[in-house]
KEBAVEX-44429 format. One line per field, with one value per residue: residue number from 1; residue in three letters; x, y, z of N, C-alpha, C in turn. Coordinates in Angstrom, 1 decimal, decimal comma. Example, Ala and Ser with C-alpha at 12.3 -4.5 7.8 and 13.67 -1.06 7.14 Angstrom:
2
num: [1_2]
residu: [ALA_SER]
nu: [13,2_12,8]
nv: [-5,7_-2,2]
nw: [7,8_7,1]
cau: [12,3_13,7]
cav: [-4,5_-1,1]
caw: [7,8_7,1]
cu: [13,2_12,9]
cv: [-3,3_0,0]
cw: [7,8_7,9]
% end
This chain:
298
num: [1_2_3_4_5_6_7_8_9_10_11_12_13_14_15_16_17_18_19_20_21_22_23_24_25_26_27_28_29_30_31_32_33_34_35_36_37_38_39_40_41_42_43_44_45_46_47_48_49_50_51_52_53_54_55_56_57_58_59_60_61_62_63_64_65_66_67_68_69_70_71_72_73_74_75_76_77_78_79_80_81_82_83_84_85_86_87_88_89_90_91_92_93_94_95_96_97_98_99_100_101_102_103_104_105_106_107_108_109_110_111_112_113_114_115_116_117_118_119_120_121_122_123_124_125_126_127_128_129_130_131_132_133_134_135_136_137_138_139_140_141_142_143_144_145_146_147_148_149_150_151_152_153_154_155_156_157_158_159_160_161_162_163_164_165_166_167_168_169_170_171_172_173_174_175_176_177_178_179_180_181_182_183_184_185_186_187_188_189_190_191_192_193_194_195_196_197_198_199_200_201_202_203_204_205_206_207_208_209_210_211_212_213_214_215_216_217_218_219_220_221_222_223_224_225_226_227_228_229_230_231_232_233_234_235_236_237_238_239_240_241_242_243_244_245_246_247_248_249_250_251_252_253_254_255_256_257_258_259_260_261_262_263_264_265_266_267_268_269_270_271_272_273_274_275_276_277_278_279_280_281_282_283_284_285_286_287_288_289_290_291_292_293_294_295_296_297_298]
residu: [THR_ILE_ILE_ILE_ALA_VAL_LYS_LYS_PRO_CYS_LYS_GLN_THR_TYR_GLY_VAL_GLU_ASP_THR_LEU_ARG_LEU_LEU_TYR_LEU_GLN_LEU_PHE_ASP_CYS_SER_ARG_GLY_ASP_ARG_VAL_ARG_ASP_MET_SER_ARG_LEU_GLU_ARG_THR_LYS_ILE_VAL_LEU_VAL_ASN_TRP_TYR_ASN_THR_ILE_ILE_PHE_VAL_THR_GLU_SER_SER_SER_GLU_ILE_ASN_ASN_THR_GLU_VAL_LYS_ASP_ILE_TYR_ILE_GLN_ILE_LEU_ARG_GLY_ARG_ASP_GLY_ARG_ASP_GLY_LEU_THR_GLY_ARG_ASP_GLY_GLN_LYS_GLY_GLU_ARG_GLY_ASP_ILE_GLY_ILE_LYS_GLY_GLU_SER_GLY_PRO_MET_GLY_PRO_ALA_GLY_PRO_LYS_SER_GLY_GLY_VAL_VAL_TYR_THR_ARG_TRP_GLY_ARG_THR_SER_CYS_PRO_THR_ASP_THR_GLY_ALA_GLU_LEU_LEU_TYR_GLU_GLY_ILE_ALA_GLY_GLY_SER_LYS_TRP_ASP_GLN_PRO_GLY_GLY_GLY_ALA_ASN_TYR_ILE_CYS_LEU_PRO_LYS_VAL_PRO_HIS_TYR_VAL_SER_THR_HIS_ILE_PRO_SER_LEU_ASP_GLY_SER_TYR_MET_TYR_GLY_SER_GLU_TYR_ARG_SER_VAL_ASN_GLY_ILE_PHE_LEU_GLY_LYS_ASN_TYR_HIS_ASN_VAL_PRO_CYS_ALA_VAL_CYS_TYR_THR_ALA_LYS_LYS_SER_VAL_LYS_LEU_MET_ILE_PRO_GLY_ARG_ILE_THR_CYS_PRO_SER_THR_TRP_THR_ILE_GLU_TYR_LYS_GLY_TYR_LEU_MET_ALA_GLU_ARG_TYR_ASN_HIS_ALA_ARG_ASN_THR_VAL_TYR_GLU_CYS_VAL_ASP_GLU_ASN_VAL_GLU_SER_LEU_ALA_GLY_SER_ASP_ASP_SER_SER_ASN_GLU_VAL_THR_VAL_LEU_TYR_PHE_ILE_HIS_SER_THR_CYS_SER_GLY_LEU_PRO_CYS_PRO_PRO_TYR_VAL_ASN_LYS_ARG_VAL_LEU_THR_CYS_VAL_VAL_CYS_THR_LYS]
nu: [76,7_76,0_77,6_77,3_79,1_79,8_81,8_81,6_80,1_76,7_74,0_71,8_70,9_71,6_70,6_72,4_71,6_70,3_72,4_74,1_72,4_72,0_74,5_74,4_72,7_71,8_72,3_74,0_74,1_72,6_71,8_72,0_73,2_76,1_77,7_77,6_79,3_81,1_81,1_82,1_84,7_85,9_85,6_87,4_90,0_92,0_93,4_92,0_89,7_90,5_91,2_88,8_87,3_88,5_87,4_84,8_82,1_80,3_78,5_77,5_79,2_77,5_76,4_77,9_77,7_78,0_78,7_81,8_82,7_80,8_81,0_83,6_83,2_81,5_83,2_85,1_83,5_83,1_85,7_86,3_86,9_85,6_85,0_87,8_88,9_88,7_91,6_94,3_94,1_95,6_98,6_98,4_98,6_101,1_100,9_99,3_100,1_99,4_96,3_95,2_94,3_91,0_88,3_87,4_84,6_81,3_80,5_78,8_75,5_74,9_75,3_73,2_72,9_75,3_75,3_74,7_77,4_78,8_79,6_81,5_82,4_83,6_85,5_85,5_87,7_87,8_85,9_82,4_80,8_80,4_82,4_81,2_81,7_82,3_80,1_79,5_77,6_76,3_76,3_76,2_76,8_79,4_81,3_84,8_86,3_87,9_90,3_91,7_94,6_96,7_96,3_97,1_95,4_92,2_90,8_92,7_92,2_90,8_87,4_84,3_81,9_78,3_76,3_74,1_73,6_72,3_71,1_70,6_70,4_70,0_71,4_74,3_77,2_80,1_82,9_85,2_85,8_86,6_87,0_85,4_86,5_86,4_88,0_90,9_92,5_96,0_98,8_98,7_98,9_99,7_99,2_96,5_94,8_93,8_92,6_93,7_93,4_90,8_87,8_87,4_85,5_83,7_82,7_80,8_80,9_79,4_79,9_78,4_79,1_81,7_84,2_86,3_88,6_91,4_94,0_96,6_99,6_101,7_101,2_99,3_97,9_96,0_96,3_96,1_93,7_92,0_89,8_89,9_88,9_89,2_91,9_94,7_96,2_98,4_97,7_98,0_98,4_100,5_104,1_105,2_103,2_101,1_99,3_99,0_98,0_96,2_97,1_95,5_93,9_93,4_91,3_92,4_91,1_90,1_87,3_85,8_84,2_81,5_82,0_84,1_86,7_88,3_91,1_91,7_92,6_91,3_91,0_91,3_93,9_95,0_97,8_100,1_102,1_105,5_108,0_111,2_114,8_115,7_116,1_114,4_114,7_116,5_117,2_114,2_112,5_112,0_113,5_111,6_109,4_105,9_103,8_101,7_98,5_96,2_92,9_91,6_89,4_87,9]
nv: [53,8_50,5_47,5_44,1_41,0_37,6_34,7_32,3_30,8_31,3_29,0_29,5_30,6_33,6_36,2_38,5_41,1_40,9_40,2_42,4_44,3_43,3_43,8_46,3_46,1_45,0_42,4_39,6_36,9_33,7_32,8_34,9_35,0_34,5_35,9_38,6_41,5_44,1_46,8_49,3_49,4_48,4_50,5_52,4_51,7_51,0_48,7_46,6_46,7_45,8_43,2_42,3_42,5_40,5_38,2_38,1_36,4_36,5_35,1_31,8_29,2_28,6_31,0_32,7_34,8_37,3_40,8_41,9_44,5_46,1_45,1_45,9_48,7_49,0_48,2_50,2_52,3_51,5_51,7_54,3_57,3_60,0_63,2_65,4_68,5_71,7_72,6_75,0_78,1_78,1_79,7_82,4_81,7_82,1_85,0_84,7_84,7_87,5_87,6_87,2_90,1_91,0_91,0_94,0_95,8_96,7_100,1_102,2_103,6_107,0_109,6_111,9_115,4_117,7_120,4_123,7_125,9_128,6_130,7_133,6_136,8_139,9_143,0_145,1_147,3_150,6_150,3_150,3_148,2_144,5_141,7_140,3_138,0_136,0_135,4_136,8_138,6_141,8_143,3_145,8_149,1_151,5_154,0_154,5_154,8_156,2_157,0_160,3_161,3_162,6_162,0_160,2_158,6_156,7_154,3_151,7_150,5_150,6_151,2_150,2_152,4_152,6_154,3_155,6_156,3_155,1_156,7_156,7_158,3_161,8_163,2_165,0_164,0_164,5_165,7_164,2_161,9_159,6_160,4_160,0_159,9_160,6_158,9_159,5_159,1_159,3_160,7_159,2_159,5_158,5_155,9_155,5_157,1_160,4_160,3_161,4_162,7_162,2_160,9_157,7_154,9_151,9_148,5_146,0_142,6_139,4_135,9_132,9_130,3_129,9_129,4_130,4_133,2_135,0_137,3_138,1_139,7_141,5_139,8_138,9_136,8_133,8_130,8_127,6_126,3_128,2_131,1_134,1_137,1_139,8_142,0_144,2_147,0_147,3_149,3_151,9_154,1_157,0_156,8_158,6_159,6_160,2_158,3_154,8_152,3_149,4_147,2_147,4_145,9_147,5_147,9_147,5_148,9_151,5_153,4_156,6_158,7_160,7_164,2_164,6_165,7_167,5_168,6_167,8_168,2_167,1_164,2_160,6_158,8_157,1_155,6_154,3_151,3_150,9_148,6_147,8_147,4_146,8_144,4_142,9_140,5_141,5_141,1_139,0_141,2_144,7_147,8_150,5_149,9_149,8_147,8_145,0_143,3_140,6_139,4_136,4_133,5_130,5]
nw: [121,9_122,9_122,4_122,0_121,9_120,9_121,7_120,5_117,7_116,7_116,8_115,3_112,1_110,5_108,2_106,1_106,4_108,9_110,5_110,4_111,5_114,1_115,1_116,2_118,3_121,7_122,0_120,6_120,7_120,8_123,3_125,9_128,6_130,4_128,6_128,3_128,2_129,7_127,8_128,0_128,7_126,4_124,6_125,4_124,8_122,2_121,7_123,1_121,7_119,2_119,8_120,7_118,3_116,8_117,9_117,2_115,7_113,1_111,4_110,5_108,7_106,6_105,9_104,1_102,4_103,3_103,0_102,7_102,5_103,8_106,4_107,0_106,9_109,1_111,1_111,1_111,9_114,5_115,7_115,4_117,0_119,0_117,4_117,2_118,7_116,9_115,0_115,2_113,3_110,2_108,7_106,4_102,9_100,3_98,2_95,2_91,6_89,5_87,8_84,4_82,5_82,3_79,8_78,4_79,5_78,3_77,5_79,8_80,1_79,1_81,5_83,3_82,3_83,7_86,2_85,2_84,1_86,0_84,4_83,1_84,0_82,8_82,3_79,6_78,8_77,4_75,5_74,4_74,0_73,8_72,7_69,7_68,3_70,2_71,6_73,9_76,4_76,8_79,9_81,1_79,9_80,5_82,4_82,8_85,9_88,9_91,6_92,0_90,2_91,6_94,2_97,1_98,4_98,5_96,1_94,6_92,2_88,9_88,1_86,5_86,0_86,0_83,5_84,4_87,6_90,8_93,5_97,0_99,3_100,0_101,7_102,6_104,1_106,1_104,3_104,2_103,0_100,2_96,7_93,5_90,2_86,7_84,0_81,8_78,6_78,3_76,7_74,3_71,6_68,3_68,7_69,8_67,9_67,9_70,4_72,6_75,9_76,0_77,5_79,1_78,0_79,0_79,1_80,6_80,5_79,9_79,6_79,1_78,6_79,5_82,1_83,3_83,5_82,0_82,0_79,9_80,1_77,7_75,5_72,6_71,9_72,8_74,8_73,1_73,5_74,5_74,3_72,6_74,0_73,8_72,7_73,3_74,8_77,6_80,4_82,9_85,8_85,6_86,0_88,0_89,5_92,4_93,0_93,0_90,8_89,6_86,9_83,8_80,9_78,0_75,3_71,9_69,8_70,6_72,0_72,8_75,3_74,2_73,6_75,3_75,1_76,3_78,1_81,5_84,9_87,0_87,2_86,9_85,4_82,4_81,2_78,8_79,2_79,4_78,5_80,0_80,0_82,5_84,5_82,9_80,3_77,5_74,1_74,6_75,2_74,5_75,0_76,3_74,7_74,0_75,9_75,1_75,5_76,3_76,7_77,8_77,7_79,0]
cau: [76,0_76,6_77,7_77,6_79,6_80,0_83,1_81,2_79,0_75,3_73,4_70,8_71,5_71,1_71,0_73,4_71,0_70,0_73,7_74,6_71,5_72,3_75,7_74,1_71,8_72,5_72,5_74,4_74,2_71,3_71,5_72,9_73,9_77,3_78,6_77,5_80,6_81,1_81,7_82,7_86,2_86,3_85,6_88,5_91,3_92,0_93,9_91,0_88,7_91,0_91,1_87,4_86,9_89,0_86,6_83,4_81,8_79,0_77,6_78,0_79,8_76,5_76,0_79,2_77,4_78,1_79,4_83,0_82,9_79,9_81,6_84,7_82,7_81,0_84,4_85,7_82,7_83,3_87,0_86,5_86,6_84,9_85,8_88,7_88,7_89,3_92,9_94,5_94,0_96,9_99,0_98,0_99,5_101,7_100,1_99,4_100,4_98,3_95,6_95,1_93,3_89,7_87,8_86,8_83,1_80,7_80,3_77,5_74,6_75,3_74,6_72,4_73,8_75,7_74,8_75,2_78,5_78,4_80,0_82,5_82,1_84,9_85,3_86,2_88,1_87,9_84,8_81,0_80,1_81,1_82,7_80,1_82,1_82,5_78,9_79,5_76,4_76,5_75,5_75,9_77,8_79,7_82,4_85,9_86,5_88,9_90,8_92,5_96,0_97,7_95,9_97,6_94,3_91,2_91,0_93,8_91,7_89,8_86,1_83,4_80,7_77,2_76,0_73,0_73,7_71,2_71,4_69,6_70,3_70,4_72,2_75,8_77,9_81,5_83,6_86,5_85,9_87,3_86,2_85,4_86,8_86,4_89,4_91,3_93,7_97,0_100,1_98,4_99,0_100,5_98,6_95,1_94,7_92,7_91,9_94,4_92,6_89,4_87,4_87,5_84,3_83,9_81,6_80,9_80,4_79,1_79,9_77,8_79,7_83,1_84,2_87,5_89,1_92,8_94,6_98,0_100,3_102,8_100,8_98,1_97,3_95,7_96,6_95,4_92,3_91,2_89,1_90,3_87,7_89,7_93,3_94,9_97,5_98,5_97,7_97,9_98,8_101,9_105,1_105,6_102,0_101,0_98,3_99,3_96,8_96,4_97,2_94,3_94,0_92,5_91,1_93,2_90,3_89,4_86,3_85,8_82,9_81,3_82,2_85,1_88,1_89,0_92,0_91,3_93,5_90,5_90,6_92,2_94,4_95,5_99,0_100,7_103,2_106,7_109,0_112,6_115,8_116,2_115,6_113,8_115,7_116,4_115,9_113,1_111,9_112,7_113,5_110,7_108,4_104,6_103,4_100,4_97,8_95,0_92,0_91,2_88,4_87,8]
cav: [52,6_49,4_46,4_42,8_40,0_36,2_34,0_31,1_31,1_31,0_27,9_30,0_31,2_35,0_36,8_39,6_42,3_40,7_40,2_43,8_45,0_42,8_44,4_47,5_45,8_44,6_40,9_39,0_35,5_33,1_32,9_36,0_34,3_35,2_36,4_40,0_42,2_45,6_47,3_50,6_49,2_48,2_51,8_53,2_51,3_50,4_47,3_45,8_46,7_45,0_41,8_41,9_42,3_39,2_37,1_38,2_35,5_37,1_34,2_30,4_29,0_28,6_32,4_33,3_35,8_38,6_41,8_42,3_46,0_46,6_44,7_46,8_50,1_49,0_48,1_51,6_53,2_51,1_52,1_55,8_58,0_61,3_64,3_66,3_70,0_72,3_73,0_76,5_78,6_78,1_81,0_82,8_81,3_83,1_85,6_84,1_85,6_88,3_87,0_88,0_91,2_90,6_91,7_95,3_95,8_97,7_101,5_102,3_104,6_108,4_110,1_113,2_116,6_118,3_121,7_124,8_126,6_129,9_131,7_134,5_138,3_140,6_144,3_145,5_148,7_151,3_150,0_150,4_146,9_143,3_141,0_139,6_136,7_135,1_135,1_137,6_139,4_143,1_143,5_147,3_150,0_152,4_155,0_154,2_155,8_155,9_158,1_161,3_160,9_163,1_161,8_158,9_157,8_156,2_152,9_151,5_149,9_151,3_150,5_150,6_153,0_152,7_155,6_156,2_155,8_155,1_157,3_156,4_159,4_163,1_163,9_165,1_164,0_165,1_165,5_163,7_160,6_159,6_160,9_159,2_160,7_159,9_158,5_160,0_158,6_160,3_160,4_158,0_159,9_157,6_154,6_155,7_158,3_161,4_160,0_161,9_163,5_161,8_160,1_156,3_154,1_150,5_147,6_144,8_141,5_138,0_134,8_131,9_129,0_129,8_129,2_131,1_134,3_135,2_138,4_137,9_140,9_141,3_138,9_139,2_135,5_133,0_129,4_127,0_125,8_129,3_132,0_135,6_138,0_141,1_142,3_145,7_147,6_147,4_150,7_152,2_155,5_157,4_156,3_159,5_160,1_159,8_157,2_153,6_151,6_148,1_147,2_147,0_145,7_148,4_147,4_148,1_149,8_152,2_154,4_157,6_159,3_161,9_165,5_164,5_165,9_168,6_168,1_168,1_167,6_166,4_162,9_159,5_158,8_155,8_155,7_153,1_150,7_150,6_147,7_148,3_146,3_146,7_143,2_142,1_140,1_142,2_140,6_139,4_142,5_145,9_149,0_151,6_149,5_149,7_146,4_144,6_142,4_139,9_138,8_135,0_132,8_129,0]
caw: [121,5_123,6_121,5_122,7_120,9_121,5_121,3_119,8_116,7_117,1_116,1_114,3_110,9_110,2_107,0_106,2_107,0_110,3_111,2_110,5_112,4_115,4_115,6_117,0_119,4_122,9_121,9_119,4_120,9_120,9_124,7_126,4_129,7_130,9_127,5_128,3_128,6_129,9_126,6_128,2_128,6_125,0_123,9_125,9_124,4_120,8_121,7_123,5_120,6_118,1_120,3_120,7_117,0_116,3_118,5_116,7_114,6_112,7_110,8_110,3_107,3_105,6_105,6_103,6_101,4_103,9_102,3_103,5_102,5_104,8_107,7_107,2_107,3_110,5_112,0_111,1_112,8_115,9_116,2_115,2_118,3_118,8_116,6_118,0_118,6_115,7_115,1_115,0_111,9_109,5_108,2_105,0_101,9_99,5_97,2_93,9_90,6_89,0_86,7_83,1_82,4_81,7_78,6_78,7_79,5_77,4_78,1_80,4_79,5_79,4_82,7_83,1_82,2_84,9_86,4_84,3_84,6_86,4_83,4_83,4_83,9_82,7_81,9_78,4_78,9_76,2_74,5_74,9_73,6_74,1_71,4_69,1_67,8_71,3_72,3_75,1_76,6_77,5_81,1_81,1_79,3_81,6_82,3_83,6_87,0_89,9_92,4_91,3_89,9_92,5_95,6_97,5_99,0_97,6_95,6_93,7_91,0_88,0_88,1_85,4_86,6_85,1_83,0_85,2_88,9_91,7_94,8_98,0_100,3_99,5_102,8_102,4_105,3_106,1_103,0_104,5_102,3_99,0_95,6_92,3_89,1_85,4_83,5_80,5_78,0_78,3_75,9_73,5_70,2_67,5_68,8_69,9_67,2_68,2_71,6_73,8_76,8_75,9_78,6_78,8_78,3_79,4_79,0_81,5_79,6_80,5_78,7_79,9_78,3_80,0_83,5_83,9_82,7_82,2_81,2_79,7_79,6_76,8_74,5_71,9_71,6_74,0_74,7_71,9_73,9_75,0_73,4_72,7_74,1_73,2_72,9_73,3_75,4_79,0_80,8_84,3_86,1_85,3_87,0_89,1_90,2_93,8_93,1_92,4_90,3_89,0_85,4_83,0_79,5_77,3_73,9_70,8_69,0_71,7_71,8_73,9_75,6_73,4_74,2_76,5_74,5_77,0_79,2_82,9_86,0_88,0_86,7_87,0_84,0_81,9_80,4_78,3_80,0_78,6_79,0_80,1_80,1_83,8_85,1_81,9_79,3_76,2_73,8_73,6_75,4_73,9_75,9_76,1_73,8_74,7_76,2_74,7_76,4_75,8_77,7_77,4_78,5_78,7]
cu: [76,7_76,5_78,0_78,0_79,7_81,3_82,8_80,1_77,7_74,9_72,4_71,6_70,8_71,5_71,9_72,8_70,7_71,3_74,2_73,7_71,8_73,6_75,5_73,1_72,5_72,8_73,0_74,5_72,7_70,9_72,5_73,8_75,0_78,2_78,4_78,8_80,3_81,9_82,3_84,2_86,7_86,4_86,8_89,9_91,2_92,5_92,8_90,0_89,2_90,9_89,7_86,9_87,3_88,1_85,2_83,2_80,4_78,0_78,2_78,6_78,7_76,0_77,3_78,9_77,6_79,0_80,6_83,2_82,0_80,4_82,8_84,3_82,2_82,2_85,1_84,9_82,9_84,6_87,1_86,0_85,8_85,7_86,6_88,3_89,3_90,7_93,1_94,5_95,5_97,3_98,5_99,0_100,1_100,7_100,3_99,7_99,1_97,6_95,6_94,1_92,1_89,3_87,1_85,3_82,6_80,5_78,9_76,7_75,1_74,5_73,9_73,4_74,0_75,1_75,4_76,3_78,0_78,8_81,1_82,1_83,5_84,5_86,1_86,5_88,3_86,9_83,4_80,2_81,0_81,4_81,5_80,5_82,4_81,2_78,7_78,2_76,8_75,6_75,2_77,1_78,1_80,9_83,5_86,1_87,5_89,3_91,6_94,0_97,0_97,3_96,4_96,5_93,3_91,5_92,1_93,4_90,8_88,5_85,2_82,1_79,5_76,9_75,0_73,1_72,4_71,7_70,3_69,4_70,8_71,2_73,7_76,5_79,2_82,2_85,0_86,7_86,7_86,4_86,4_85,6_86,7_87,9_89,6_92,4_94,7_98,2_99,8_98,5_100,0_100,0_97,0_94,9_93,5_92,0_92,6_93,5_91,1_89,1_87,2_86,1_84,7_82,6_81,8_80,2_80,3_79,1_79,5_78,5_81,2_83,0_85,4_88,0_90,6_93,2_96,1_98,7_101,4_102,5_99,5_97,4_97,0_96,2_95,7_93,9_91,5_90,7_89,6_89,0_88,1_91,2_93,5_96,3_97,3_98,6_97,5_98,2_100,2_102,8_105,3_104,3_101,8_100,1_98,9_98,0_97,2_96,5_95,9_94,6_93,0_92,5_91,9_92,4_89,4_88,3_86,5_84,4_82,7_81,4_83,2_86,5_88,8_89,9_91,6_92,3_92,7_90,0_91,6_92,6_94,9_96,7_99,5_101,8_104,3_107,6_110,4_113,5_116,4_115,5_114,8_114,8_115,5_117,5_115,4_112,4_112,7_112,5_112,5_109,6_107,1_104,2_101,9_99,7_96,7_94,2_91,4_90,2_88,4_86,7]
cv: [51,4_48,2_45,1_41,8_38,6_35,6_32,8_31,4_30,6_29,8_28,3_30,7_32,6_35,4_38,0_40,8_42,2_40,7_41,6_44,6_44,6_43,4_45,6_47,3_45,3_43,1_40,5_37,5_35,0_33,1_33,8_35,4_35,2_35,8_37,9_40,6_43,7_46,3_48,7_50,5_49,1_49,5_52,6_52,9_50,6_49,0_46,3_45,6_45,8_43,5_41,3_41,7_40,9_38,0_37,0_37,2_35,9_36,1_32,8_30,3_29,0_30,0_33,2_34,4_37,2_39,6_42,3_43,8_46,6_46,3_45,7_48,2_50,1_49,0_49,5_52,5_52,8_51,7_53,6_56,5_59,3_62,3_65,1_67,7_70,6_72,8_74,5_76,9_78,7_79,5_81,2_82,2_82,4_83,7_85,0_85,2_86,3_87,6_87,8_89,1_90,7_91,4_93,0_95,3_96,8_99,1_101,5_103,4_106,0_108,9_111,4_114,4_117,2_119,7_122,7_125,5_128,0_131,0_132,6_135,9_139,0_142,0_144,6_147,0_149,4_151,1_150,1_149,2_145,7_142,6_140,2_138,2_135,6_134,7_135,8_138,4_140,7_143,2_145,0_148,0_151,1_153,4_154,5_155,2_155,3_157,1_159,0_160,9_161,4_162,9_160,3_158,0_157,2_154,8_152,9_150,9_150,9_150,5_151,1_151,1_152,9_154,1_156,3_155,6_155,8_155,6_157,0_157,6_160,7_163,9_163,9_165,1_164,7_164,7_165,0_162,3_160,7_160,1_160,0_160,2_159,9_159,7_159,1_159,2_159,7_159,8_159,2_158,3_158,9_156,2_154,7_157,1_159,2_161,1_160,6_162,9_163,2_160,9_158,6_155,6_152,7_149,8_146,3_143,7_140,2_137,0_133,5_130,5_128,9_129,8_129,9_132,1_134,5_136,4_138,2_139,2_140,6_140,3_139,4_137,9_134,7_131,6_128,7_126,6_126,9_130,2_133,4_136,4_139,3_141,2_143,8_146,0_147,6_148,8_150,8_153,7_155,7_157,1_157,2_160,1_159,5_158,5_156,0_152,9_150,2_148,2_146,7_146,8_146,5_148,0_148,2_149,1_150,6_153,2_155,5_158,1_160,6_163,2_165,5_164,8_167,0_168,0_168,6_167,5_166,9_165,1_161,9_159,2_157,4_156,1_154,3_152,6_150,4_149,5_148,3_147,1_146,2_145,5_142,3_141,7_140,8_141,7_139,4_140,7_143,6_147,1_150,0_151,2_149,4_148,2_146,2_143,8_141,7_139,4_137,5_134,4_131,3_128,4]
cw: [122,2_122,6_122,2_121,6_121,7_120,9_120,4_118,8_117,2_116,3_115,1_113,2_110,6_108,8_107,2_106,8_108,5_111,1_111,4_111,5_113,8_116,0_116,5_118,1_120,6_122,9_120,6_119,5_121,1_122,4_125,3_127,5_130,2_129,9_127,4_128,9_128,9_128,8_126,8_128,2_127,2_124,2_124,3_125,4_123,0_120,8_122,1_122,4_119,5_118,5_120,3_119,3_116,4_116,8_118,0_115,6_114,2_112,2_110,8_108,9_106,2_105,2_105,1_102,6_102,0_103,1_103,1_103,6_103,6_106,2_108,0_107,6_108,7_111,5_112,2_112,0_114,3_116,5_116,2_116,5_118,0_118,0_117,6_117,8_117,3_116,0_114,9_113,5_111,4_109,0_106,8_104,0_101,1_98,5_95,9_92,8_90,1_87,8_85,5_83,2_81,7_80,5_79,1_78,5_78,6_78,2_78,6_79,8_80,0_80,6_82,3_83,0_83,5_85,1_85,5_84,9_85,0_85,4_83,9_83,1_83,8_82,2_80,6_78,4_77,6_75,2_75,2_74,6_73,9_72,7_70,9_68,7_68,9_72,0_73,6_75,2_77,3_78,7_81,3_80,4_80,3_81,3_83,3_84,6_88,0_90,7_91,5_91,2_90,9_94,0_96,0_98,1_98,0_97,1_94,6_92,3_90,2_88,1_86,9_86,0_85,6_84,6_83,8_86,6_89,7_93,0_95,7_98,9_99,6_100,5_102,4_103,7_105,2_104,8_103,1_103,8_101,1_97,9_94,3_91,1_87,8_85,0_82,1_80,0_78,0_77,5_75,0_72,0_69,5_67,6_68,8_69,2_67,5_69,5_72,9_74,6_76,7_77,1_78,2_79,0_78,7_79,2_79,9_80,7_80,4_79,4_79,5_79,7_78,8_81,5_84,1_82,9_83,0_81,3_81,1_79,3_78,7_75,7_73,8_71,4_72,9_73,8_73,7_72,3_74,5_73,9_73,7_72,9_73,5_73,5_72,8_73,9_76,9_79,5_82,4_84,6_85,7_86,4_88,2_89,8_91,6_93,9_92,3_92,0_89,8_87,5_84,8_81,6_78,7_75,8_72,9_70,0_70,0_71,2_72,9_74,1_74,8_74,2_75,4_76,0_75,2_78,1_80,5_83,9_87,0_87,5_87,2_85,6_83,7_80,9_79,9_79,2_79,1_79,3_79,1_80,1_81,5_84,5_84,1_80,8_78,0_75,3_74,6_73,9_74,8_74,8_75,4_75,1_74,6_74,7_75,7_75,8_75,7_76,9_77,1_78,3_78,1_79,5]
% end
């Protein structure tokens, strides 16, 4: 904006609004004449602007109602230069103290039910049924089987064979494979009364509301939050037999297959497991005592 000022007062009398308005026009004198100045120089130096400001006579004495505040604001606008460039970003301030803990919000709505658990499947050795007090479902009743006691080959585990098998092929290939035998209780008199040399039944059970199974040897109780499916005795092959087997928990109230009380060497066998004091702390373990077991679910 180019501003023109005069050194002498005008003879005309202007009102306050006219005076302020004329400050932004190219004329401020009644007769321009030789009073026009090159205002570009006044904009470049503050000293010249100040001197120039001191020579401005806005109104005559009769127009003394001018608002000094408005004149001051205009003067500030004249002297104010262009906005400078943005400064550099300052450093982050120090981290403030932690605020107070807010009020706990209300609980949200209950979410939808999750997917159903896969449940647990386990074998109840020595019985033909599943526990009724745990809600277990009988998948099938079977016969305990495995490899022969004096053969080092075959499987190491006992399996629960169904009572009625399904065969696909009638062809008999080479007989160099393994063989499956039934299982017998051995040396069980005094605990499994009347069951010595009897064949071992089994039951495969399913519990839908559980997700994990645990067999604990040497105990007949489960952890407080677990369910006892059944308890009994720890059994496996005899110590000097050629076949090594896994340990299984056989129900304390065993049953046997009907008509299977004849002794046979063509079987896999189940013997009690005795604790020793060789490497086990005695007490609490007792030498040659039969070990118990329990099957738990959760």
